[in-house]
N, C-alpha and C positions, 0 to 999 in steps of 0.2 A: 511678515515672513509667511510663505506659502507652506502647505502641508508637505510638499515634495522636499522642502529644505530641512524639515525636522527629522532628526534621526530617531527612529522608533526601534527599540530593542525588544526582540521576542526571544524568550528562553524556552528551549525545547528539551525533551528527554524521551528515551525509549524505555518502556517498562520491561522489555525483554532482555536487551543487552546492556542497558544502563548508560548508553551513549548520551552525552549532553552536547548541546550546540546553541549558538546565538545567531540570529539573523537580524539585519537592519533593513526593514521594509515597511513602508507606511500602509501599503495596500494589503488586504486580507490574503493570506497564503498559508500553506501547510508545508512544513519541512519534511522531506522524504530522505531515506537512507537505505543502504544495503545492509540488512540485519543478519548477522551471523547466527542468531538464535532462531530465525525464521528461514533457515536453509538458504541464506544468501539472496533472498528475494527483496525487492524494493518495497519498503513498508513506511507508513507515516510515523512521524515522531509526534508527541503530544505536548501541548503547552505545559510548562513547568507548573506543578501544583494540581494538575488534572488527575483525578482518580479514575483510571480506566485500564483496560488491557487490550492488547492487540493479539489476535489469534489467527493462525493459518489453518484453513480448512482444505483437506485433501478431497479430491473428487472421489465419491463413494459409488457412483454407478458405473456400469460397463462402458468402457471407452470405445471398443471396436475399432473402426477405421477412421474415427474422428481425429482431427488434428488439434490436440489439446495442449494447453500450456504446461510444460514440465519444469519442475524445479531443477537445480543443478545436479541432484541425485537421480534424475530421470523419473520422478514420481509425479503423477498428474495432480495439478493444483487447481482447486475450484475458486478460492477467494481468500482475501485477507480482510478480517473484520475488526473494527475498533468498537469496543463495547464500553459504554459509559452508563451512569445511572439515569441520565436523561435521554438516552437514545443510542443509536449505533450508526456507523458508516461502513459500507462494504465496497471493497475494490474487487470486482468480479473478473475472472479470467475466462471469457467465453471461448468456445471452440472456434477455430478459424474456418471460415467458409471457403470452399474451393469450387471452381466451375470448369467447364470444358466445352468443347464444341464437337458436335457429331454431324457427319454428313448424312442428310436425309434423302 
């Protein structure tokens, strides 16, 4: 029997909204969900039993004319960070670049 034929169950939970889910996937993956406790942004779920927290970081510097990622409430968002005892992962929302053409 090949590994593709084996059902592998992964149990996930969100430490913020307490949502739980199960996926069947043999390959490495992370379950994402829209978290109501993180202002409706898409955040990672954690493997069941993992001691960690998921934190939303607002952008703290001046936005100016930059096109930044806004949460559903219109606040500039910098990143979502997963903090564990053995390290962290960060999903960064970088400003969007824009360009134009000028006649010279």
